[in-house]
C-alpha positions in Angstrom: 18.1 -14.2 7.0 19.7 -13.9 10.5 22.4 -11.5 11.4 24.6 -11.4 14.5 23.1 -9.6 17.4 25.5 -6.7 17.9 25.2 -4.5 20.9 23.7 -1.7 18.7 21.1 -4.1 17.4 20.1 -5.0 21.0 19.8 -1.4 21.9 17.5 -0.8 18.9 15.4 -3.8 19.8 15.1 -2.6 23.4 14.1 0.9 22.2 11.4 -0.6 20.0 10.0 -2.7 22.8 10.0 0.3 25.2 8.2 2.4 22.6 5.5 -0.2 22.2 5.2 -0.7 25.9 4.5 3.0 26.5 1.4 2.8 24.3 -0.5 1.1 27.1 0.7 3.4 29.9 0.6 6.9 28.4 -2.6 8.9 28.2 -3.4 11.7 25.7 -3.9 15.3 26.4 -6.8 15.4 23.9 -9.9 15.4 26.0 -11.8 13.5 23.2 -9.3 10.6 23.3 -9.5 8.0 26.0 -6.4 6.7 27.7 -4.5 4.0 25.8 -5.2 1.6 28.6 -8.9 1.9 28.0 -9.1 1.4 24.2 -11.5 -1.3 23.0 -10.7 -1.3 19.3 -7.4 -1.4 17.3 -5.3 1.8 17.2 -2.4 3.0 15.2 0.7 2.5 17.4 3.5 3.4 14.9 4.2 4.4 11.4 7.3 4.4 9.2 7.5 5.5 5.6 10.0 4.4 2.9 9.8 7.0 0.1 8.5 5.7 -3.3 11.7 6.9 -5.0 14.0 4.6 -3.0 16.6 2.7 -5.1 19.3 0.1 -4.5 22.4 -0.8 -6.4 21.9 -2.9 -9.5 21.2 -2.7 -13.3 18.9 0.0 -14.6 15.3 -1.0 -14.5 12.0 0.0 -16.1 13.0 -0.1 -19.7 9.7 -1.7 -20.7 7.3 0.5 -18.7 4.5 2.3 -20.5 1.4 4.2 -19.5 1.0 6.8 -16.8 4.1 6.7 -14.6 2.8 9.5 -12.3 5.6 11.9 -12.9 8.4 9.4 -12.9 10.8 9.0 -15.7 11.8 5.5 -16.8 14.1 3.7 -17.1 15.5 4.1 -13.6 19.3 4.2 -13.1 19.1 1.5 -10.3 16.7 -1.1 -8.9 13.5 0.3 -7.2 13.0 -0.8 -3.6 9.2 -1.2 -3.9 6.2 -3.4 -4.0 6.6 -5.2 -0.7 4.4 -8.3 -0.8 5.7 -10.2 2.2 7.6 -9.5 5.4 9.2 -11.5 8.1 10.5 -10.3 11.5 14.1 -10.8 12.4 15.4 -11.3 15.9 17.4 -8.1 15.9 14.5 -5.7 15.3 14.9 -5.6 11.5 12.6 -7.2 8.9 12.9 -9.0 5.7 10.8 -7.3 3.1 10.2 -9.0 -0.2 9.1 -7.1 -3.3 6.9 -8.9 -5.8 7.7 -9.2 -9.5 8.3 -5.5 -9.9 6.0 -3.7 -12.3 2.9 -5.9 -12.3 3.3 -8.1 -15.4 5.5 -10.7 -16.9 5.9 -8.5 -19.9 7.3 -5.3 -18.3 9.5 -6.8 -15.5 12.4 -8.5 -17.2 14.8 -6.0 -15.8 13.4 -6.0 -12.2 15.5 -8.4 -10.1 13.9 -10.5 -7.4 15.3 -9.7 -4.1 14.6 -9.7 -0.4 15.7 -6.6 1.5 16.6 -6.2 5.1 14.9 -3.0 6.3 15.0 -1.3 9.7 12.0 0.9 10.5 12.3 3.7 13.1 8.7 3.9 13.8 7.1 7.1 14.8 5.2 6.2 17.9 3.6 8.0 20.8 7.0 8.1 22.5 9.1 9.2 19.6 10.8 7.9 16.5 11.3 9.8 13.2 9.2 7.5 11.0 11.9 6.5 8.6 12.9 3.2 7.1 16.5 2.2 6.5 17.4 -0.3 3.8 20.4 -2.2 5.1 21.1 -4.9 2.5 19.5 -7.5 0.2 19.8 -11.0 -1.1 19.2 -11.8 -4.8 17.2 -14.9 -5.8 19.1 -16.9 -8.3 19.6 -20.3 -9.9 23.3 -20.9 -10.6 22.8 -24.7 -10.4 20.3 -24.7 -13.3 17.4 -26.3 -11.4 14.7 -24.4 -13.2 13.8 -26.6 -16.2 12.1 -23.8 -18.3 13.6 -20.7 -19.8 14.4 -17.7 -17.6 15.6 -14.2 -18.6 19.2 -14.7 -17.5 19.2 -18.2 -18.9 22.7 -18.0 -20.4 24.5 -16.2 -17.5 26.4 -18.1 -14.8 24.7 -16.6 -11.9 21.2 -16.8 -13.4 19.6 -14.0 -11.4 15.9 -14.3 -11.3 13.6 -11.5 -12.5 10.0 -10.4 -12.4 9.5 -11.9 -15.8 10.5 -15.4 -14.4 8.3 -15.5 -11.3 5.8 -13.3 -9.5 6.7 -14.0 -5.9 4.0 -12.7 -3.6 4.5 -14.6 -0.3 7.4 -15.7 1.8 8.1 -17.8 4.9 11.3 -18.9 6.7 11.6 -22.5 7.7 13.2 -23.7 10.9 16.4 -24.5 9.1 16.7 -20.9 7.9 15.9 -21.6 4.3 13.2 -19.4 2.6 10.1 -20.5 0.8 8.3 -18.3 -1.7 4.8 -18.4 -3.2 4.6 -17.5 -6.8 1.6 -16.4 -9.0 2.9 -17.3 -12.5 2.9 -21.0 -11.9 1.6 -21.0 -9.3 4.8 -22.5 -7.9 6.5 -22.9 -4.5 10.2 -21.8 -4.6 12.8 -22.9 -2.1 16.1 -21.1 -1.6 18.8 -21.1 1.0 19.2 -18.0 3.3 21.2 -16.3 0.6 18.6 -16.7 -2.1 20.1 -19.6 -4.1 17.5 -21.9 -5.4 17.7 -25.4 -3.8 15.2 -27.3 -5.9 13.1 -27.0 -9.0 9.8 -25.0 -8.7 7.0 -27.1 -7.2 3.7 -27.1 -9.0 0.2 -27.3 -7.3 -1.6 -30.6 -8.1 -5.1 -30.3 -9.3 -7.1 -32.4 -6.8 -10.1 -32.4 -9.1 -8.1 -33.7 -12.1 -5.6 -36.3 -10.8 -2.3 -36.3 -12.6 -2.6 -32.7 -13.7 -1.6 -29.4 -12.2 -3.3 -26.1 -11.6 -1.8 -23.5 -14.0 -2.2 -19.8 -14.6 -2.1 -18.2 -18.1 1.6 -17.2 -17.4 2.7 -20.7 -16.6 5.9 -21.5 -18.4 4.6 -25.0 -19.3 2.2 -23.4 -21.7 3.1 -22.5 -25.3 1.1 -19.3 -24.8 3.4 -18.1 -22.0 6.7 -19.2 -23.5 7.4 -16.8 -26.4 8.1 -13.8 -24.2 10.3 -16.0 -21.9 12.4 -17.2 -24.8 12.7 -13.7 -26.3 13.7 -12.3 -22.9 16.5 -14.9 -22.7 17.9 -14.1 -26.1 17.6 -10.4 -25.5 19.6 -10.7 -22.3 22.1 -12.8 -24.1 22.5 -10.2 -26.9 22.8 -7.4 -24.3 25.5 -9.2 -22.4 27.7 -9.1 -25.5 27.1 -5.4 -26.2 24.1 -5.4 -28.5 22.0 -2.2 -28.3 19.0 -3.3 -30.3 16.6 -6.0 -29.1 16.0 -9.1 -31.3 12.9 -9.2 -33.4 10.1 -11.8 -32.9 9.0 -13.3 -36.2 6.1 -15.8 -36.1 3.9 -17.7 -38.6 0.9 -15.5 -39.1 -1.7 -18.2 -38.5 -0.4 -18.6 -34.9 -1.1 -15.1 -33.7 -3.5 -14.1 -31.0 -5.4 -10.8 -31.0 -8.7 -9.2 -30.4 -8.5 -5.5 -31.1 -9.8 -2.9 -33.5 -12.6 -5.1 -34.6 -10.5 -8.0 -35.7 -10.1 -11.3 -33.8 -7.8 -14.3 -34.3 -9.0 -17.8 -34.7 -7.9 -20.9 -32.7 -8.4 -22.9 -35.9 -6.2 -20.8 -38.3 -3.2 -23.2 -38.4 -3.5 -26.2 -40.8 -2.6 -28.7 -38.0 -4.1 -27.1 -34.9 -7.5 -26.2 -33.5 -10.2 -27.7 -35.6 -7.6 -29.3 -37.9 -6.3 -32.2 -35.9 -3.6 -34.4 -37.5 -2.5 -37.9 -36.7 0.0 -38.4 -33.9 -0.2 -34.7 -32.8 -1.6 -33.4 -29.5 -4.6 -31.1 -30.0 -3.5 -27.5 -29.6 -4.8 -24.0 -30.2 -3.4 -21.9 -33.1 -3.5 -18.8 -30.8 -0.1 -19.1 -29.3 1.6 -15.7 -30.0 -0.1 -12.8 -28.3 0.7 -9.7 -30.3 -0.1 -7.2 -27.5 1.9 -9.2 -24.9 5.0 -9.5 -27.1 5.0 -5.8 -28.1 4.5 -4.7 -24.5 7.5 -6.8 -23.6 9.6 -4.6 -26.0 9.7 -6.7 -29.2 8.9 -5.8 -32.7 6.7 -8.5 -34.2 7.2 -9.1 -37.9 4.9 -11.9 -39.2 5.1 -14.2 -42.3 4.0 -15.1 -45.0 0.9 -13.1 -45.9 -0.2 -13.0 -49.5 -3.8 -11.7 -49.7 -4.7 -8.1 -49.1 -7.7 -8.7 -46.7 -5.4 -10.7 -44.4 -2.7 -8.0 -44.6 -5.3 -5.4 -43.6 -6.5 -7.5 -40.7 -3.0 -7.9 -39.4 -2.3 -4.2 -39.7 -5.4 -3.6 -37.5 -4.2 -6.3 -35.1 -1.0 -4.3 -34.5 1.8 -6.2 -36.1 5.1 -4.3 -36.6 5.7 -5.7 -40.1 4.6 -8.3 -42.6 6.7 -10.5 -44.9 4.9 -11.2 -48.2 5.4 -12.9 -51.6 3.2 -10.2 -53.0 5.0 -6.9 -52.3 2.6 -5.1 -54.7 -0.4 -6.1 -52.6 1.5 -5.3 -49.4 2.3 -1.8 -50.6 -1.4 -1.3 -51.5 -2.5 -2.5 -48.1 -0.2 -0.2 -46.2 -1.2 2.8 -48.4 -4.8 2.1 -47.6 -4.4 1.6 -43.9 -6.0 4.2 -41.6 -4.1 3.6 -38.4 -5.5 6.5 -36.4 -9.1 6.0 -37.6 -9.5 9.6 -38.8 -10.9 8.6 -42.1 -7.7 9.4 -44.0 -5.5 6.4 -45.0 -1.7 6.5 -45.4 -0.7 6.9 -41.7 2.3 4.7 -42.3 3.6 6.6 -45.3 6.2 9.3 -45.8 5.4 12.5 -47.6 6.6 11.1 -50.9 4.5 8.0 -50.7 7.1 5.6 -49.4 6.5 3.4 -46.4 7.8 4.9 -43.2 10.1 2.1 -41.9 9.9 3.5 -38.4 6.2 2.8 -38.3 5.9 -0.4 -40.4 8.3 -2.9 -41.9 7.1 -4.2 -45.3 9.3 -7.1 -46.4 9.5 -8.8 -49.8 9.6 -12.6 -49.1 12.5 -14.2 -51.0 12.4 -10.9 -52.9 8.9 -11.2 -54.5 8.3 -14.9 -54.8 4.9 -14.7 -56.4 6.0 -12.1 -59.0 9.4 -13.5 -60.0 11.2 -16.8 -59.3 12.3 -16.7 -55.7 15.7 -15.6 -54.3 16.9 -14.3 -57.7 18.1 -10.9 -58.7 14.8 -10.2 -60.6 12.8 -11.1 -57.5 14.7 -8.6 -55.4 14.3 -6.0 -58.1 10.6 -6.5 -58.1 10.6 -5.9 -54.3 12.5 -2.7 -54.8 10.1 -1.6 -57.5 7.3 -2.0 -55.0 9.1 0.0 -52.3 9.6 -2.7 -49.7 11.4 -1.4 -46.7 13.3 -4.7 -46.3 14.4 -7.4 -48.7 13.9 -10.8 -47.0 15.9 -13.8 -48.2 17.7 -17.1 -47.3 21.3 -18.2 -47.3 23.4 -21.3 -47.7 27.1 -22.1 -48.0 28.7 -23.7 -51.1 31.4 -26.3 -51.1 34.0 -23.5 -51.4 32.6 -21.5 -48.5 30.6 -18.8 -50.4 27.4 -17.4 -49.0 24.6 -17.8 -51.6 20.9 -17.0 -51.6 18.8 -20.2 -51.5 15.9 -21.3 -49.4 16.5 -25.0 -49.6 19.6 -27.1 -49.2 19.1 -28.7 -52.6 18.9 -27.3 -56.1 15.3 -28.3 -56.5 13.9 -29.5 -59.7 10.7 -27.6 -59.1 12.5 -24.3 -59.2 15.6 -24.8 -61.3 16.7 -26.4 -64.5 20.1 -27.5 -65.9 21.7 -24.9 -68.0 22.8 -27.5 -70.6 19.2 -28.6 -71.1 19.6 -32.1 -69.8 16.8 -33.6 -67.7 16.7 -32.7 -64.0 14.2 -34.3 -61.7 13.7 -34.9 -57.9 16.0 -37.9 -58.0 18.8 -35.8 -59.5 18.7 -33.0 -56.9 22.1 -32.1 -55.4 23.0 -30.4 -52.2 24.4 -26.9 -52.4 27.2 -27.8 -50.0 28.5 -30.4 -52.5 28.9 -27.8 -55.3 31.3 -24.9 -55.7 29.9 -21.5 -56.6 31.2 -21.9 -60.2 29.4 -25.2 -60.6 26.2 -23.7 -59.3 26.2 -20.6 -61.4 27.3 -22.3 -64.6 25.2 -25.4 -64.2 21.8 -24.3 -63.2 19.2 -21.6 -64.0 16.4 -21.1 -61.4 13.7 -19.4 -63.6 10.9 -22.0 -63.5 7.4 -20.7 -62.9 4.9 -22.6 -60.6 3.5 -20.0 -58.2 0.6 -18.8 -60.3 -0.1 -16.4 -63.2 1.4 -13.3 -61.5 4.8 -15.0 -61.4 6.8 -14.1 -64.5 10.4 -14.5 -65.6 10.5 -12.1 -68.6 14.0 -10.6 -68.3 12.7 -7.4 -69.8 10.8 -6.8 -66.5 14.1 -6.7 -64.6 16.5 -4.2 -66.4 18.8 -3.7 -63.4 19.2 -7.4 -62.9 19.9 -8.0 -66.5 22.6 -5.3 -66.5 24.2 -6.6 -63.4 24.2 -10.2 -64.5 25.9 -9.2 -67.8 28.4 -7.2 -65.9 29.2 -10.2 -63.7 29.4 -12.6 -66.6 26.4 -14.7 -65.5 24.7 -16.9 -68.1 21.3 -15.5 -66.8 19.9 -13.1 -64.3 18.3 -16.2 -62.9 21.5 -18.0 -61.8 21.8 -18.7 -58.1 23.1 -15.3 -56.7 25.8 -14.8 -54.1 24.7 -12.9 -51.0 27.1 -10.2 -52.2 25.1 -9.9 -55.4 22.1 -8.7 -53.4 24.1 -5.9 -52.0 25.5 -5.1 -55.4 22.0 -5.1 -56.9 20.8 -2.4 -54.5 23.8 -0.2 -55.5 23.2 -0.9 -59.2 19.5 -0.1 -58.7 20.3 3.3 -57.2 22.7 4.1 -60.0 20.2 3.0 -62.7 17.4 5.2 -61.4 19.5 8.2 -60.4 21.9 8.6 -63.3 21.2 5.7 -65.6 18.6 4.6 -68.0 15.9 4.7 -65.4 16.4 8.3 -64.3 13.4 9.4 -66.4 11.0 6.9 -64.8 8.2 8.7 -63.1 8.9 6.9 -59.8 12.7 7.2 -60.1 13.3 9.6 -57.2 11.0 7.5 -55.0 12.8 4.3 -55.9 16.2 5.8 -55.3 15.2 7.2 -51.9 13.8 3.8 -50.8 16.8 1.8 -52.1 19.3 4.1 -50.3 17.8 3.0 -46.9 16.4 -0.5 -47.7 17.2 -3.1 -45.2 18.1 -6.8 -45.5 16.7 -9.7 -43.5 18.8 -12.8 -44.3 18.1 -16.2 -42.9 20.6 -18.9 -42.0 18.9 -21.9 -43.6 19.7 -25.1 -41.7 17.8 -27.9 -39.9 19.3 -29.5 -36.8 17.0 -32.5 -36.6 18.5 -36.0 -36.6 15.8 -37.7 -38.7 15.9 -37.9 -42.5 14.3 -36.1 -45.4 12.6 -37.6 -48.5 16.0 -38.1 -50.1 17.1 -40.2 -47.2 19.6 -37.6 -46.0 19.8 -36.7 -42.3 18.5 -33.1 -41.9 21.4 -31.8 -39.9 24.0 -33.2 -42.3 22.6 -31.4 -45.4 24.3 -28.1 -44.7 27.5 -26.7 -43.2 27.5 -26.1 -39.4 25.5 -23.4 -37.7 28.8 -21.7 -36.7 30.2 -21.6 -40.2 26.9 -20.4 -41.7 26.6 -17.6 -39.1 30.2 -16.5 -39.3 30.3 -16.5 -43.1 27.1 -14.5 -43.5 27.9 -12.1 -40.6 31.4 -11.6 -41.9 30.0 -10.6 -45.3 27.7 -8.1 -43.7 30.5 -6.5 -41.8 32.7 -6.4 -44.9 30.0 -4.4 -46.6 29.6 -2.1 -43.5 25.9 -3.0 -43.3 25.6 -4.0 -39.6 23.0 -1.3 -39.1 20.9 -2.3 -42.1 21.2 -6.1 -42.3 19.5 -8.5 -39.9 20.2 -12.2 -39.6 17.2 -14.4 -39.0 16.7 -18.1 -38.4 14.6 -20.9 -37.0 17.8 -22.3 -35.8 18.7 -20.4 -32.6 22.2 -21.7 -32.4 23.3 -19.6 -35.3 21.6 -16.5 -33.9 23.3 -16.9 -30.5 26.6 -17.2 -32.4 25.9 -13.9 -34.2 25.0 -12.2 -30.9 28.3 -13.4 -29.4 30.7 -12.6 -32.3 28.8 -9.8 -34.2 26.7 -7.9 -31.6 26.1 -5.0 -33.9 24.0 -7.1 -36.2 20.4 -7.5 -35.1 19.0 -11.0 -34.9 15.5 -12.1 -35.8 13.9 -15.2 -34.2 11.6 -17.2 -36.4 8.8 -19.3 -34.8 6.6 -21.8 -36.6 5.0 -25.2 -36.4 5.5 -27.4 -39.5 5.3 -30.8 -37.8 6.4 -34.2 -38.9 3.5 -36.7 -38.5 2.2 -39.9 -40.1 0.8 -38.4 -43.3 3.4 -38.4 -46.0 1.4 -36.1 -48.2 1.3 -33.3 -45.6 4.1 -34.0 -43.1 6.8 -31.3 -43.0 10.3 -31.0 -41.6 9.7 -30.3 -37.9 10.4 -26.5 -38.1 10.9 -25.3 -35.4 8.7 -25.8 -32.3 8.2 -29.6 -32.5 10.0 -31.9 -30.1 12.2 -34.7 -31.4 11.8 -38.2 -30.0 10.1 -36.8 -26.9 13.0 -34.4 -26.2 12.9 -30.6 -26.4 13.0 -29.1 -29.9 16.6 -29.1 -31.3 16.1 -25.8 -33.0 16.0 -23.5 -30.0 19.6 -24.0 -28.6 18.4 -25.7 -25.4 15.7 -23.1 -24.7 12.6 -25.0 -23.3 9.5 -25.1 -25.5 6.4 -26.9 -24.2 5.3 -28.2 -27.6 1.5 -28.3 -28.0 0.9 -27.8 -24.3 -1.8 -25.2 -24.6 -5.1 -24.3 -23.0 -6.7 -26.9 -25.4 -5.0 -29.8 -23.7 -4.8 -28.4 -20.2 -7.3 -25.6 -19.3 -6.0 -22.6 -17.4 -7.7 -23.0 -14.0 -5.8 -20.4 -12.0 -6.5 -16.8 -13.0 -4.0 -14.2 -14.1 -2.6 -12.7 -10.8 -4.5 -15.4 -8.9 -1.7 -17.5 -7.5 -0.1 -17.7 -4.1 -0.6 -14.2 -2.8 -0.6 -15.4 0.8 1.2 -18.3 2.5 1.2 -19.3 6.1 3.7 -21.4 8.0 2.3 -23.7 10.6 3.2 -22.8 14.2 5.3 -25.9 14.5 7.2 -25.1 11.3 6.2 -28.4 9.5 3.7 -27.2 7.0 3.1 -24.4 4.5 -0.4 -23.2 3.6 -0.4 -21.3 0.3 -3.6 -19.4 -0.4 -4.7 -18.5 -3.9 -5.5 -14.8 -4.5 -8.5 -15.5 -6.8 -11.0 -18.3 -7.3 -10.2 -21.1 -9.6 -12.0 -21.5 -12.9 -15.1 -23.6 -12.2 -15.2 -22.6 -8.6 -17.6 -20.3 -6.7 -16.7 -16.7 -7.5 -16.1 -15.9 -3.8 -14.3 -19.0 -2.7 -10.5 -19.2 -2.6 -8.4 -22.3 -2.0 -5.8 -23.0 0.8 -3.6 -26.1 0.2 -1.4 -27.9 2.8 2.2 -28.6 1.8 4.4 -30.8 3.9 8.0 -29.5 4.2 9.6 -32.8 5.2 8.3 -34.8 2.2 8.3 -31.8 -0.2 4.7 -32.7 -1.3 1.2 -31.5 -1.0 -0.8 -33.6 1.5 -4.1 -33.3 -0.3 -5.6 -31.5 2.6 -7.4 -28.2 1.6 -9.4 -25.4 3.1 -11.7 -22.8 1.7 -11.6 -19.1 2.3 -14.8 -17.2 1.4 -14.4 -13.6 0.5 -16.6 -10.9 2.0 -19.3 -9.5 -0.3 -17.1 -6.4 -0.8 -13.9 -8.3 -1.1 -12.2 -9.2 -4.4 -8.8 -10.5 -3.4 -6.7 -11.5 -0.5 -3.3 -9.8 0.3 -1.6 -12.1 2.8 -2.2 -15.0 5.1 -0.3 -16.0 8.3 -0.9 -18.4 11.2 0.0 -17.5 14.8 -0.9 -20.8 16.4 -1.9 -24.3 15.3 -5.2 -23.3 13.8 -5.7 -19.5 14.0 -4.3 -16.9 11.7 -4.9 -13.6 9.9 -5.9 -12.8 6.3 -5.7 -9.5 4.6 -8.8 -9.0 2.4 -9.3 -6.1 0.1 -11.1 -4.7 -2.9 -9.4 -3.1 -6.0 -10.0 0.5 -5.0 -7.3 3.2 -4.3 -7.7 6.7 -3.0 -11.3 5.9 -1.9 -11.9 6.2 1.8 -15.0 4.1 1.4 -12.8 1.2 0.1 -12.7 -2.2 1.6 -9.3 -3.2 3.3 -9.6 -5.4 6.3 -7.7 -7.9 8.5 -9.7 -11.0 9.3 -9.0 -13.4 12.1 -9.5 -16.9 10.8 -9.6 -20.4 12.2 -8.9 -23.6 10.2 -11.4 -26.4 10.5 -11.9 -29.8 9.0 -10.4 -30.8 5.7 -12.4 -29.4 2.8 -14.4 -26.9 4.9 -14.4 -23.1 4.9 -12.3 -21.4 7.5 -14.3 -19.3 10.1 -13.5 -15.6 10.0 -14.0 -12.6 12.2 -13.1 -9.0 11.4 -10.0 -8.0 13.3 -9.0 -4.6 11.9 -10.6 -2.2 9.5 -7.6 -0.6 7.8 -9.8 2.2 6.4 -10.9 3.4 9.8 -8.0 2.8 12.2 -8.0 5.1 15.3 -5.0 7.3 15.7 -5.5 8.9 19.1 -1.9 10.0 19.4 -1.7 11.8 16.1 1.0 9.5 14.8 0.0 9.8 11.2 -0.1 13.6 11.2 -2.6 15.5 9.1 -3.6 15.5 5.5 -1.9 18.1 3.4 -1.3 18.8 -0.3 -4.3 16.7 -1.2 -3.2 13.6 0.7 -6.0 11.4 2.1 -6.3 9.0 5.0 -4.1 10.7 7.5 -5.2 11.8 10.9 -7.8 10.3 13.1 -9.1 8.0 11.8 -6.2 6.8 9.8 -6.7 4.8 6.6 -4.6 2.8 4.2 -6.4 3.7 0.9 -3.9 1.7 -1.3 -4.8 -0.6 -4.1 -2.8 -3.5 -2.7 -2.0 -4.1 1.0 -0.1 -7.4 1.1 1.9 -7.8 4.3 0.9 -8.6 7.8 3.4 -9.7 10.5 2.9 -10.5 14.2 5.2 -8.3 16.3 4.0 -9.6 19.6 0.7 -10.8 21.1 -0.7 -7.3 21.2 0.8 -5.8 18.1 0.6 -6.4 14.3 2.7 -4.9 11.5 1.1 -4.1 8.1 2.8 -2.9 4.9 1.4 -1.8 1.6 2.5 -2.9 -1.8 3.0 0.5 -3.5 3.1 -0.8 -7.1 5.7 1.8 -8.0 5.3 3.9 -10.1 1.7 3.1 -10.9 -0.5 3.4 -7.7 -1.7 6.7 -6.3 -3.8 6.0 -3.2 -2.5 8.4 -0.7 -1.2 11.4 -2.6 -4.3 12.3 -4.6 -3.5 16.0 -4.7 0.1 15.8 -6.0 -0.5 12.5 -7.9 2.8 11.2 -6.7 3.3 7.5 -6.5 2.5 5.8 -3.2 5.3 5.2 -0.7 6.0 2.0 1.2 4.1 2.5 4.5 4.8 0.2 7.4 2.4 0.6 10.3 2.0 -0.9 13.8 -1.4 -1.8 15.1 -2.1 -2.2 18.8 -4.9 -4.8 19.4 -7.4 -4.5 22.2 -7.2 -8.2 22.9 -4.0 -10.2 22.8 -3.6 -13.0 20.2 -3.2 -16.5 21.5 0.3 -17.1 20.2 1.8 -20.5 20.4 1.7 -24.0 19.0 
């Protein structure tokens, strides 16, 4: 961005010019150093340092960091000013400096805001300067006009500030009209903003010239299912926090859609019944491995999966690292947890408390619909069985009756498979009635839901459920198996505690254990509704079968508040409208986001109800409250050709200002391991021209750091390896020249950043275990990502310090790297121009 040229700015600019000019006129008193006018290789002409622990105003950041932070304590109170990956020279002597996505990954950077800072270095040179860098101001990248079609972290805010979990911006150029262009690595995308950071158009994808009609995508691309779960969860977490929630929402996926490869267990792309090797008619082929456990947990989310009913699978998922399991067989789940050896010391029980109960802070064991395979589901006896098996959470479903009462029921109907008429009259599929059409009294007096169909372990003997029997009698119910109110569940837990502490169960050998567990047991209650507009097997439109999402959410949440259970009761749903409502009106109640693929397709015997990822009539799924989900767009249908962190690391602007030349940091899948791709983008037409060039890495090079042009065909590329703190590392500037379309650019070494002469002692001397200072000077940083032309004789180079992770300079103190901005005097002038 341009700022007015005040008199003070002109003075500073003149001082900088004078300082640079003296480099060619002054000689050194050191007899071993030739006069500046006689140098024949690049020399260090200036250096300025912005300390690593520099922060700017903004929300706290770093809440999702983990690992070695090199002595830093996260979260940080403000926004770190770090990770400069692009810089542009301003007319007044200042520079625009653009940080990248923050902390290096999509998962840990949702609270790092994308900005461009104006910095003013006071370079230490041969003639003076204190070597400091002043941060003057910044612009924030944002999308208030909702041009981004996929989900971003601040999806629901008005300003829609962009974060490092939305894009990984690594390169930047300023067009002749003053607007800014950014190269991103997650897409890879081109982003276009005005001079104040407001997005002007939707992100622009890179066409795949080798596969017409398709685009080059990285593993983090938001048009993949595999990259979308964290993005959706980030959006709903930010929404919850904006209304005062202090606990993040929980991610709860179908267990056959998990991805993992850890502790000797590995997921399968074919695990889902309608994915992988199990194609179904009318559905796009897609992998089952959509939800990456490690990714979601590192992003700050608990992952509780469902519905797992055999012990070997439970044990596998425990090894895979899930935070909890929902099961119809709480007895088997308890066994699996008791037998699990988390720390691999040969002694199981790492998730248990001293008295043998499950430690809820380490693992969440949930009884699905109480204990569906032990007792008829969502009945008082089913929940009692879950309590008997020491589940940490009772999972269930809710609906609303005609008279507005919250009841526990999975389906909108009183199903004939599960329930019978209390008067003994026949009741079949054709007779099924909707809950919303009956009052509570009609439901509880007219139906008993005690039918057995889940296998031999499912029993309905009332003698097995003494607490339920007592409570049902006390409430005047015709059976413990009547449809319970949600309030009945809370009352059951209280009655259970009384029964085993002072009642008839006090002498039971597990009484103390059961009481202790029931006193802290949690509740996970689903709002059960389907927002689709098509019809079910009864001919009823899905979305018309229940009350509204608002009424269901408000009724259930209101009941939780009335019982003062906000800290113990979660509300879960496949329908995100109801969860957003809870976040807005009842922020103390934690929300749980359910994800699954139960598609509708042309096979009446196996087709389901579209829960909840499937699109409807070609439009985004109606379940997710407008949050974009790229249904069945996976690596199966569109291979990931760009590598992780392999997007637009460098991006040149043509000297006439008409073209951009984004350069991928890493080779594409299927390409030579040392060849990178440069693509030409026409600013006027907003399209790629199809013209491409190749950049071939040095034998020691692994990545590029930046790319600029200084005339119509010549430019500079930073090339590096992945070393840090190693004075034998590979960090160089190469002078390149564009050739014919499709050919490799020619390249010549211009500057070795690991052996830069410092005849004037600008960098000082090594102390406290620092490396690379003195003569020669070195930049032993993991990532060096900024080069800028100061004038025909001088280049500026900045490092990306990867705060707080990289330690390349301060090996002795192990302090994080600073942002170092150096000036390099060239022995031969560059041929600047058009």
